[in-house]
mmCIF file of the N, C-alpha and C atoms, coordinates in Angstrom:
data_MODEL
# 
_entry.id   MODEL 
# 
loop_
_atom_site.group_PDB 
_atom_site.id 
_atom_site.type_symbol 
_atom_site.label_atom_id 
_atom_site.label_alt_id 
_atom_site.label_comp_id 
_atom_site.label_asym_id 
_atom_site.label_entity_id 
_atom_site.label_seq_id 
_atom_site.pdbx_PDB_ins_code 
_atom_site.Cartn_x 
_atom_site.Cartn_y 
_atom_site.Cartn_z 
_atom_site.occupancy 
_atom_site.B_iso_or_equiv 
_atom_site.pdbx_formal_charge 
_atom_site.auth_seq_id 
_atom_site.auth_comp_id 
_atom_site.auth_asym_id 
_atom_site.auth_atom_id 
_atom_site.pdbx_PDB_model_num 
ATOM 1   N N  . MET A 1 1  ? 111.735 90.822 77.317 1.00 0.00 ? 1  MET A N  1 
ATOM 2   C CA . MET A 1 1  ? 110.391 90.815 76.785 1.00 0.00 ? 1  MET A CA 1 
ATOM 3   C C  . MET A 1 1  ? 110.273 89.885 75.586 1.00 0.00 ? 1  MET A C  1 
ATOM 4   N N  . LEU A 1 2  ? 111.338 89.809 74.791 1.00 0.00 ? 2  LEU A N  1 
ATOM 5   C CA . LEU A 1 2  ? 111.324 88.958 73.609 1.00 0.00 ? 2  LEU A CA 1 
ATOM 6   C C  . LEU A 1 2  ? 111.163 87.498 73.993 1.00 0.00 ? 2  LEU A C  1 
ATOM 7   N N  . SER A 1 3  ? 111.811 87.079 75.077 1.00 0.00 ? 3  SER A N  1 
ATOM 8   C CA . SER A 1 3  ? 111.708 85.680 75.485 1.00 0.00 ? 3  SER A CA 1 
ATOM 9   C C  . SER A 1 3  ? 110.291 85.336 75.936 1.00 0.00 ? 3  SER A C  1 
ATOM 10  N N  . HIS A 1 4  ? 109.575 86.290 76.508 1.00 0.00 ? 4  HIS A N  1 
ATOM 11  C CA . HIS A 1 4  ? 108.185 86.049 76.918 1.00 0.00 ? 4  HIS A CA 1 
ATOM 12  C C  . HIS A 1 4  ? 107.319 85.750 75.694 1.00 0.00 ? 4  HIS A C  1 
ATOM 13  N N  . HIS A 1 5  ? 107.520 86.508 74.628 1.00 0.00 ? 5  HIS A N  1 
ATOM 14  C CA . HIS A 1 5  ? 106.764 86.278 73.397 1.00 0.00 ? 5  HIS A CA 1 
ATOM 15  C C  . HIS A 1 5  ? 107.143 84.931 72.788 1.00 0.00 ? 5  HIS A C  1 
ATOM 16  N N  . THR A 1 6  ? 108.404 84.603 72.847 1.00 0.00 ? 6  THR A N  1 
ATOM 17  C CA . THR A 1 6  ? 108.869 83.321 72.321 1.00 0.00 ? 6  THR A CA 1 
ATOM 18  C C  . THR A 1 6  ? 108.239 82.167 73.092 1.00 0.00 ? 6  THR A C  1 
ATOM 19  N N  . LEU A 1 7  ? 108.194 82.277 74.412 1.00 0.00 ? 7  LEU A N  1 
ATOM 20  C CA . LEU A 1 7  ? 107.573 81.232 75.228 1.00 0.00 ? 7  LEU A CA 1 
ATOM 21  C C  . LEU A 1 7  ? 106.088 81.085 74.892 1.00 0.00 ? 7  LEU A C  1 
ATOM 22  N N  . ASP A 1 8  ? 105.401 82.199 74.733 1.00 0.00 ? 8  ASP A N  1 
ATOM 23  C CA . ASP A 1 8  ? 103.986 82.148 74.368 1.00 0.00 ? 8  ASP A CA 1 
ATOM 24  C C  . ASP A 1 8  ? 103.780 81.449 73.027 1.00 0.00 ? 8  ASP A C  1 
ATOM 25  N N  . LYS A 1 9  ? 104.636 81.747 72.072 1.00 0.00 ? 9  LYS A N  1 
ATOM 26  C CA . LYS A 1 9  ? 104.518 81.145 70.748 1.00 0.00 ? 9  LYS A CA 1 
ATOM 27  C C  . LYS A 1 9  ? 104.831 79.654 70.795 1.00 0.00 ? 9  LYS A C  1 
ATOM 28  N N  . LEU A 1 10 ? 105.829 79.259 71.571 1.00 0.00 ? 10 LEU A N  1 
ATOM 29  C CA . LEU A 1 10 ? 106.148 77.841 71.700 1.00 0.00 ? 10 LEU A CA 1 
ATOM 30  C C  . LEU A 1 10 ? 104.978 77.081 72.310 1.00 0.00 ? 10 LEU A C  1 
ATOM 31  N N  . ARG A 1 11 ? 104.357 77.655 73.315 1.00 0.00 ? 11 ARG A N  1 
ATOM 32  C CA . ARG A 1 11 ? 103.209 76.998 73.939 1.00 0.00 ? 11 ARG A CA 1 
ATOM 33  C C  . ARG A 1 11 ? 102.000 76.977 72.993 1.00 0.00 ? 11 ARG A C  1 
ATOM 34  N N  . THR A 1 12 ? 101.813 78.026 72.196 1.00 0.00 ? 12 THR A N  1 
ATOM 35  C CA . THR A 1 12 ? 100.739 78.045 71.212 1.00 0.00 ? 12 THR A CA 1 
ATOM 36  C C  . THR A 1 12 ? 100.935 76.938 70.177 1.00 0.00 ? 12 THR A C  1 
ATOM 37  N N  . LEU A 1 13 ? 102.179 76.693 69.820 1.00 0.00 ? 13 LEU A N  1 
ATOM 38  C CA . LEU A 1 13 ? 102.508 75.631 68.873 1.00 0.00 ? 13 LEU A CA 1 
ATOM 39  C C  . LEU A 1 13 ? 102.512 74.245 69.518 1.00 0.00 ? 13 LEU A C  1 
ATOM 40  N N  . ARG A 1 14 ? 102.190 74.214 70.808 1.00 0.00 ? 14 ARG A N  1 
ATOM 41  C CA . ARG A 1 14 ? 102.167 72.973 71.587 1.00 0.00 ? 14 ARG A CA 1 
ATOM 42  C C  . ARG A 1 14 ? 103.546 72.321 71.655 1.00 0.00 ? 14 ARG A C  1 
ATOM 43  N N  . LEU A 1 15 ? 104.565 73.146 71.796 1.00 0.00 ? 15 LEU A N  1 
ATOM 44  C CA . LEU A 1 15 ? 105.934 72.692 72.006 1.00 0.00 ? 15 LEU A CA 1 
ATOM 45  C C  . LEU A 1 15 ? 106.301 72.936 73.468 1.00 0.00 ? 15 LEU A C  1 
ATOM 46  N N  . THR A 1 16 ? 105.539 72.303 74.342 1.00 0.00 ? 16 THR A N  1 
ATOM 47  C CA . THR A 1 16 ? 105.668 72.533 75.777 1.00 0.00 ? 16 THR A CA 1 
ATOM 48  C C  . THR A 1 16 ? 107.043 72.142 76.290 1.00 0.00 ? 16 THR A C  1 
ATOM 49  N N  . GLY A 1 17 ? 107.557 71.015 75.833 1.00 0.00 ? 17 GLY A N  1 
ATOM 50  C CA . GLY A 1 17 ? 108.884 70.576 76.269 1.00 0.00 ? 17 GLY A CA 1 
ATOM 51  C C  . GLY A 1 17 ? 109.964 71.567 75.869 1.00 0.00 ? 17 GLY A C  1 
ATOM 52  N N  . MET A 1 18 ? 109.842 72.094 74.673 1.00 0.00 ? 18 MET A N  1 
ATOM 53  C CA . MET A 1 18 ? 110.819 73.069 74.194 1.00 0.00 ? 18 MET A CA 1 
ATOM 54  C C  . MET A 1 18 ? 110.694 74.371 74.986 1.00 0.00 ? 18 MET A C  1 
ATOM 55  N N  . ALA A 1 19 ? 109.476 74.766 75.303 1.00 0.00 ? 19 ALA A N  1 
ATOM 56  C CA . ALA A 1 19 ? 109.265 75.982 76.096 1.00 0.00 ? 19 ALA A CA 1 
ATOM 57  C C  . ALA A 1 19 ? 109.859 75.826 77.492 1.00 0.00 ? 19 ALA A C  1 
ATOM 58  N N  . ASP A 1 20 ? 109.671 74.657 78.099 1.00 0.00 ? 20 ASP A N  1 
ATOM 59  C CA . ASP A 1 20 ? 110.249 74.403 79.422 1.00 0.00 ? 20 ASP A CA 1 
ATOM 60  C C  . ASP A 1 20 ? 111.776 74.468 79.374 1.00 0.00 ? 20 ASP A C  1 
ATOM 61  N N  . ALA A 1 21 ? 112.356 73.863 78.346 1.00 0.00 ? 21 ALA A N  1 
ATOM 62  C CA . ALA A 1 21 ? 113.812 73.875 78.201 1.00 0.00 ? 21 ALA A CA 1 
ATOM 63  C C  . ALA A 1 21 ? 114.320 75.290 77.949 1.00 0.00 ? 21 ALA A C  1 
ATOM 64  N N  . PHE A 1 22 ? 113.565 76.080 77.196 1.00 0.00 ? 22 PHE A N  1 
ATOM 65  C CA . PHE A 1 22 ? 113.939 77.467 76.921 1.00 0.00 ? 22 PHE A CA 1 
ATOM 66  C C  . PHE A 1 22 ? 113.975 78.273 78.214 1.00 0.00 ? 22 PHE A C  1 
ATOM 67  N N  . GLU A 1 23 ? 112.985 78.053 79.072 1.00 0.00 ? 23 GLU A N  1 
ATOM 68  C CA . GLU A 1 23 ? 112.958 78.733 80.375 1.00 0.00 ? 23 GLU A CA 1 
ATOM 69  C C  . GLU A 1 23 ? 114.145 78.308 81.232 1.00 0.00 ? 23 GLU A C  1 
ATOM 70  N N  . GLN A 1 24 ? 114.461 77.021 81.230 1.00 0.00 ? 24 GLN A N  1 
ATOM 71  C CA . GLN A 1 24 ? 115.599 76.522 82.012 1.00 0.00 ? 24 GLN A CA 1 
ATOM 72  C C  . GLN A 1 24 ? 116.897 77.129 81.514 1.00 0.00 ? 24 GLN A C  1 
ATOM 73  N N  . GLN A 1 25 ? 117.051 77.207 80.188 1.00 0.00 ? 25 GLN A N  1 
ATOM 74  C CA . GLN A 1 25 ? 118.265 77.790 79.623 1.00 0.00 ? 25 GLN A CA 1 
ATOM 75  C C  . GLN A 1 25 ? 118.392 79.265 79.994 1.00 0.00 ? 25 GLN A C  1 
ATOM 76  N N  . ALA A 1 26 ? 117.280 79.956 80.063 1.00 0.00 ? 26 ALA A N  1 
ATOM 77  C CA . ALA A 1 26 ? 117.313 81.379 80.410 1.00 0.00 ? 26 ALA A CA 1 
ATOM 78  C C  . ALA A 1 26 ? 117.788 81.585 81.845 1.00 0.00 ? 26 ALA A C  1 
ATOM 79  N N  . GLN A 1 27 ? 117.526 80.611 82.713 1.00 0.00 ? 27 GLN A N  1 
ATOM 80  C CA . GLN A 1 27 ? 117.924 80.722 84.116 1.00 0.00 ? 27 GLN A CA 1 
ATOM 81  C C  . GLN A 1 27 ? 119.362 80.270 84.351 1.00 0.00 ? 27 GLN A C  1 
ATOM 82  N N  . GLN A 1 28 ? 119.901 79.496 83.433 1.00 0.00 ? 28 GLN A N  1 
ATOM 83  C CA . GLN A 1 28 ? 121.253 78.964 83.604 1.00 0.00 ? 28 GLN A CA 1 
ATOM 84  C C  . GLN A 1 28 ? 122.228 79.809 82.793 1.00 0.00 ? 28 GLN A C  1 
ATOM 85  N N  . HIS A 1 29 ? 123.242 80.298 83.453 1.00 0.00 ? 29 HIS A N  1 
ATOM 86  C CA . HIS A 1 29 ? 124.185 81.201 82.798 1.00 0.00 ? 29 HIS A CA 1 
ATOM 87  C C  . HIS A 1 29 ? 125.141 80.468 81.868 1.00 0.00 ? 29 HIS A C  1 
ATOM 88  N N  . HIS A 1 30 ? 125.369 79.189 82.094 1.00 0.00 ? 30 HIS A N  1 
ATOM 89  C CA . HIS A 1 30 ? 126.306 78.468 81.239 1.00 0.00 ? 30 HIS A CA 1 
ATOM 90  C C  . HIS A 1 30 ? 125.735 78.229 79.843 1.00 0.00 ? 30 HIS A C  1 
ATOM 91  N N  . ALA A 1 31 ? 124.426 78.374 79.665 1.00 0.00 ? 31 ALA A N  1 
ATOM 92  C CA . ALA A 1 31 ? 123.818 78.214 78.346 1.00 0.00 ? 31 ALA A CA 1 
ATOM 93  C C  . ALA A 1 31 ? 124.267 79.326 77.400 1.00 0.00 ? 31 ALA A C  1 
ATOM 94  N N  . ASP A 1 32 ? 124.683 80.468 77.950 1.00 0.00 ? 32 ASP A N  1 
ATOM 95  C CA . ASP A 1 32 ? 125.162 81.573 77.123 1.00 0.00 ? 32 ASP A CA 1 
ATOM 96  C C  . ASP A 1 32 ? 126.458 81.226 76.409 1.00 0.00 ? 32 ASP A C  1 
ATOM 97  N N  . ASP A 1 33 ? 127.193 80.259 76.940 1.00 0.00 ? 33 ASP A N  1 
ATOM 98  C CA . ASP A 1 33 ? 128.452 79.853 76.335 1.00 0.00 ? 33 ASP A CA 1 
ATOM 99  C C  . ASP A 1 33 ? 128.252 78.942 75.127 1.00 0.00 ? 33 ASP A C  1 
ATOM 100 N N  . LEU A 1 34 ? 127.049 78.410 74.962 1.00 0.00 ? 34 LEU A N  1 
ATOM 101 C CA . LEU A 1 34 ? 126.761 77.502 73.861 1.00 0.00 ? 34 LEU A CA 1 
ATOM 102 C C  . LEU A 1 34 ? 126.430 78.276 72.593 1.00 0.00 ? 34 LEU A C  1 
ATOM 103 N N  . GLY A 1 35 ? 126.740 77.674 71.461 1.00 0.00 ? 35 GLY A N  1 
ATOM 104 C CA . GLY A 1 35 ? 126.392 78.272 70.185 1.00 0.00 ? 35 GLY A CA 1 
ATOM 105 C C  . GLY A 1 35 ? 124.925 78.042 69.865 1.00 0.00 ? 35 GLY A C  1 
ATOM 106 N N  . PHE A 1 36 ? 124.467 78.684 68.813 1.00 0.00 ? 36 PHE A N  1 
ATOM 107 C CA . PHE A 1 36 ? 123.067 78.579 68.417 1.00 0.00 ? 36 PHE A CA 1 
ATOM 108 C C  . PHE A 1 36 ? 122.686 77.125 68.132 1.00 0.00 ? 36 PHE A C  1 
ATOM 109 N N  . ASP A 1 37 ? 123.518 76.434 67.354 1.00 0.00 ? 37 ASP A N  1 
ATOM 110 C CA . ASP A 1 37 ? 123.220 75.046 66.989 1.00 0.00 ? 37 ASP A CA 1 
ATOM 111 C C  . ASP A 1 37 ? 123.111 74.156 68.213 1.00 0.00 ? 37 ASP A C  1 
ATOM 112 N N  . GLU A 1 38 ? 124.001 74.371 69.177 1.00 0.00 ? 38 GLU A N  1 
ATOM 113 C CA . GLU A 1 38 ? 123.985 73.556 70.394 1.00 0.00 ? 38 GLU A CA 1 
ATOM 114 C C  . GLU A 1 38 ? 122.724 73.831 71.227 1.00 0.00 ? 38 GLU A C  1 
ATOM 115 N N  . ARG A 1 39 ? 122.396 75.092 71.372 1.00 0.00 ? 39 ARG A N  1 
ATOM 116 C CA . ARG A 1 39 ? 121.195 75.442 72.157 1.00 0.00 ? 39 ARG A CA 1 
ATOM 117 C C  . ARG A 1 39 ? 119.934 74.926 71.495 1.00 0.00 ? 39 ARG A C  1 
ATOM 118 N N  . LEU A 1 40 ? 119.838 75.084 70.182 1.00 0.00 ? 40 LEU A N  1 
ATOM 119 C CA . LEU A 1 40 ? 118.676 74.588 69.460 1.00 0.00 ? 40 LEU A CA 1 
ATOM 120 C C  . LEU A 1 40 ? 118.590 73.069 69.567 1.00 0.00 ? 40 LEU A C  1 
ATOM 121 N N  . GLY A 1 41 ? 119.734 72.408 69.458 1.00 0.00 ? 41 GLY A N  1 
ATOM 122 C CA . GLY A 1 41 ? 119.762 70.958 69.597 1.00 0.00 ? 41 GLY A CA 1 
ATOM 123 C C  . GLY A 1 41 ? 119.265 70.508 70.959 1.00 0.00 ? 41 GLY A C  1 
ATOM 124 N N  . LEU A 1 42 ? 119.665 71.204 72.007 1.00 0.00 ? 42 LEU A N  1 
ATOM 125 C CA . LEU A 1 42 ? 119.196 70.874 73.352 1.00 0.00 ? 42 LEU A CA 1 
ATOM 126 C C  . LEU A 1 42 ? 117.693 71.081 73.492 1.00 0.00 ? 42 LEU A C  1 
ATOM 127 N N  . LEU A 1 43 ? 117.181 72.144 72.882 1.00 0.00 ? 43 LEU A N  1 
ATOM 128 C CA . LEU A 1 43 ? 115.741 72.400 72.928 1.00 0.00 ? 43 LEU A CA 1 
ATOM 129 C C  . LEU A 1 43 ? 114.962 71.296 72.213 1.00 0.00 ? 43 LEU A C  1 
ATOM 130 N N  . VAL A 1 44 ? 115.447 70.897 71.049 1.00 0.00 ? 44 VAL A N  1 
ATOM 131 C CA . VAL A 1 44 ? 114.779 69.842 70.281 1.00 0.00 ? 44 VAL A CA 1 
ATOM 132 C C  . VAL A 1 44 ? 114.855 68.518 71.030 1.00 0.00 ? 44 VAL A C  1 
ATOM 133 N N  . ASP A 1 45 ? 116.014 68.204 71.603 1.00 0.00 ? 45 ASP A N  1 
ATOM 134 C CA . ASP A 1 45 ? 116.162 66.976 72.383 1.00 0.00 ? 45 ASP A CA 1 
ATOM 135 C C  . ASP A 1 45 ? 115.188 66.950 73.561 1.00 0.00 ? 45 ASP A C  1 
ATOM 136 N N  . HIS A 1 46 ? 115.034 68.087 74.229 1.00 0.00 ? 46 HIS A N  1 
ATOM 137 C CA . HIS A 1 46 ? 114.132 68.163 75.372 1.00 0.00 ? 46 HIS A CA 1 
ATOM 138 C C  . HIS A 1 46 ? 112.688 67.958 74.931 1.00 0.00 ? 46 HIS A C  1 
ATOM 139 N N  . GLU A 1 47 ? 112.311 68.537 73.802 1.00 0.00 ? 47 GLU A N  1 
ATOM 140 C CA . GLU A 1 47 ? 110.951 68.359 73.284 1.00 0.00 ? 47 GLU A CA 1 
ATOM 141 C C  . GLU A 1 47 ? 110.686 66.891 72.952 1.00 0.00 ? 47 GLU A C  1 
ATOM 142 N N  . LEU A 1 48 ? 111.652 66.241 72.314 1.00 0.00 ? 48 LEU A N  1 
ATOM 143 C CA . LEU A 1 48 ? 111.503 64.834 71.969 1.00 0.00 ? 48 LEU A CA 1 
ATOM 144 C C  . LEU A 1 48 ? 111.358 63.973 73.218 1.00 0.00 ? 48 LEU A C  1 
ATOM 145 N N  . LEU A 1 49 ? 112.180 64.217 74.216 1.00 0.00 ? 49 LEU A N  1 
ATOM 146 C CA . LEU A 1 49 ? 112.104 63.473 75.470 1.00 0.00 ? 49 LEU A CA 1 
ATOM 147 C C  . LEU A 1 49 ? 110.768 63.717 76.173 1.00 0.00 ? 49 LEU A C  1 
ATOM 148 N N  . TYR A 1 50 ? 110.307 64.957 76.171 1.00 0.00 ? 50 TYR A N  1 
ATOM 149 C CA . TYR A 1 50 ? 109.018 65.315 76.771 1.00 0.00 ? 50 TYR A CA 1 
ATOM 150 C C  . TYR A 1 50 ? 107.884 64.523 76.115 1.00 0.00 ? 50 TYR A C  1 
ATOM 151 N N  . ARG A 1 51 ? 107.904 64.478 74.780 1.00 0.00 ? 51 ARG A N  1 
ATOM 152 C CA . ARG A 1 51 ? 106.846 63.754 74.060 1.00 0.00 ? 51 ARG A CA 1 
ATOM 153 C C  . ARG A 1 51 ? 106.913 62.253 74.304 1.00 0.00 ? 51 ARG A C  1 
ATOM 154 N N  . GLU A 1 52 ? 108.114 61.695 74.325 1.00 0.00 ? 52 GLU A N  1 
ATOM 155 C CA . GLU A 1 52 ? 108.265 60.263 74.583 1.00 0.00 ? 52 GLU A CA 1 
ATOM 156 C C  . GLU A 1 52 ? 107.778 59.907 75.987 1.00 0.00 ? 52 GLU A C  1 
ATOM 157 N N  . ASN A 1 53 ? 108.108 60.735 76.962 1.00 0.00 ? 53 ASN A N  1 
ATOM 158 C CA . ASN A 1 53 ? 107.663 60.486 78.334 1.00 0.00 ? 53 ASN A CA 1 
ATOM 159 C C  . ASN A 1 53 ? 106.143 60.568 78.454 1.00 0.00 ? 53 ASN A C  1 
ATOM 160 N N  . ARG A 1 54 ? 105.530 61.542 77.794 1.00 0.00 ? 54 ARG A N  1 
ATOM 161 C CA . ARG A 1 54 ? 104.065 61.640 77.818 1.00 0.00 ? 54 ARG A CA 1 
ATOM 162 C C  . ARG A 1 54 ? 103.428 60.432 77.149 1.00 0.00 ? 54 ARG A C  1 
ATOM 163 N N  . ARG A 1 55 ? 104.022 59.979 76.040 1.00 0.00 ? 55 ARG A N  1 
ATOM 164 C CA . ARG A 1 55 ? 103.489 58.820 75.330 1.00 0.00 ? 55 ARG A CA 1 
ATOM 165 C C  . ARG A 1 55 ? 103.568 57.574 76.204 1.00 0.00 ? 55 ARG A C  1 
ATOM 166 N N  . LEU A 1 56 ? 104.723 57.365 76.836 1.00 0.00 ? 56 LEU A N  1 
ATOM 167 C CA . LEU A 1 56 ? 104.881 56.208 77.715 1.00 0.00 ? 56 LEU A CA 1 
ATOM 168 C C  . LEU A 1 56 ? 103.919 56.269 78.897 1.00 0.00 ? 56 LEU A C  1 
ATOM 169 N N  . GLY A 1 57 ? 103.750 57.436 79.455 1.00 0.00 ? 57 GLY A N  1 
ATOM 170 C CA . GLY A 1 57 ? 102.820 57.598 80.566 1.00 0.00 ? 57 GLY A CA 1 
ATOM 171 C C  . GLY A 1 57 ? 101.395 57.262 80.151 1.00 0.00 ? 57 GLY A C  1 
ATOM 172 N N  . ARG A 1 58 ? 101.007 57.723 78.965 1.00 0.00 ? 58 ARG A N  1 
ATOM 173 C CA . ARG A 1 58 ? 99.672  57.435 78.453 1.00 0.00 ? 58 ARG A CA 1 
ATOM 174 C C  . ARG A 1 58 ? 99.490  55.931 78.211 1.00 0.00 ? 58 ARG A C  1 
ATOM 175 N N  . LEU A 1 59 ? 100.514 55.282 77.626 1.00 0.00 ? 59 LEU A N  1 
ATOM 176 C CA . LEU A 1 59 ? 100.429 53.846 77.368 1.00 0.00 ? 59 LEU A CA 1 
ATOM 177 C C  . LEU A 1 59 ? 100.342 53.051 78.664 1.00 0.00 ? 59 LEU A C  1 
ATOM 178 N N  . LEU A 1 60 ? 101.132 53.450 79.662 1.00 0.00 ? 60 LEU A N  1 
ATOM 179 C CA . LEU A 1 60 ? 101.080 52.760 80.946 1.00 0.00 ? 60 LEU A CA 1 
ATOM 180 C C  . LEU A 1 60 ? 99.716  52.936 81.620 1.00 0.00 ? 60 LEU A C  1 
ATOM 181 N N  . LYS A 1 61 ? 99.177  54.115 81.510 1.00 0.00 ? 61 LYS A N  1 
ATOM 182 C CA . LYS A 1 61 ? 97.858  54.368 82.094 1.00 0.00 ? 61 LYS A CA 1 
ATOM 183 C C  . LYS A 1 61 ? 96.791  53.542 81.397 1.00 0.00 ? 61 LYS A C  1 
ATOM 184 N N  . ASP A 1 62 ? 96.863  53.481 80.082 1.00 0.00 ? 62 ASP A N  1 
ATOM 185 C CA . ASP A 1 62 ? 95.884  52.718 79.307 1.00 0.00 ? 62 ASP A CA 1 
ATOM 186 C C  . ASP A 1 62 ? 96.032  51.210 79.518 1.00 0.00 ? 62 ASP A C  1 
ATOM 187 N N  . ALA A 1 63 ? 97.240  50.756 79.864 1.00 0.00 ? 63 ALA A N  1 
ATOM 188 C CA . ALA A 1 63 ? 97.464  49.331 80.099 1.00 0.00 ? 63 ALA A CA 1 
ATOM 189 C C  . ALA A 1 63 ? 96.815  48.873 81.406 1.00 0.00 ? 63 ALA A C  1 
ATOM 190 N N  . LYS A 1 64 ? 96.553  49.798 82.302 1.00 0.00 ? 64 LYS A N  1 
ATOM 191 C CA . LYS A 1 64 ? 95.921  49.517 83.594 1.00 0.00 ? 64 LYS A CA 1 
ATOM 192 C C  . LYS A 1 64 ? 96.650  48.411 84.365 1.00 0.00 ? 64 LYS A C  1 
ATOM 193 N N  . LEU A 1 65 ? 97.973  48.563 84.431 1.00 0.00 ? 65 LEU A N  1 
ATOM 194 C CA . LEU A 1 65 ? 98.774  47.612 85.188 1.00 0.00 ? 65 LEU A CA 1 
ATOM 195 C C  . LEU A 1 65 ? 98.632  47.863 86.680 1.00 0.00 ? 65 LEU A C  1 
ATOM 196 N N  . ARG A 1 66 ? 98.835  46.823 87.469 1.00 0.00 ? 66 ARG A N  1 
ATOM 197 C CA . ARG A 1 66 ? 98.771  46.979 88.919 1.00 0.00 ? 66 ARG A CA 1 
ATOM 198 C C  . ARG A 1 66 ? 100.067 47.498 89.451 1.00 0.00 ? 66 ARG A C  1 
# 
């Protein structure tokens, strides 16, 4: 139940990439072997990648390339 509240809060904060990564980690059992710093680092990395991909997609769309 706690993870559901955490996911809701991440999405409220517009940290969609981090919320997606959090859900993926919850489904993967090997994530339990990682320490807090490692898991948090992976979540932050995923959020950064998510934002960069959205930015690039927006720029490509605005460029109206063929």
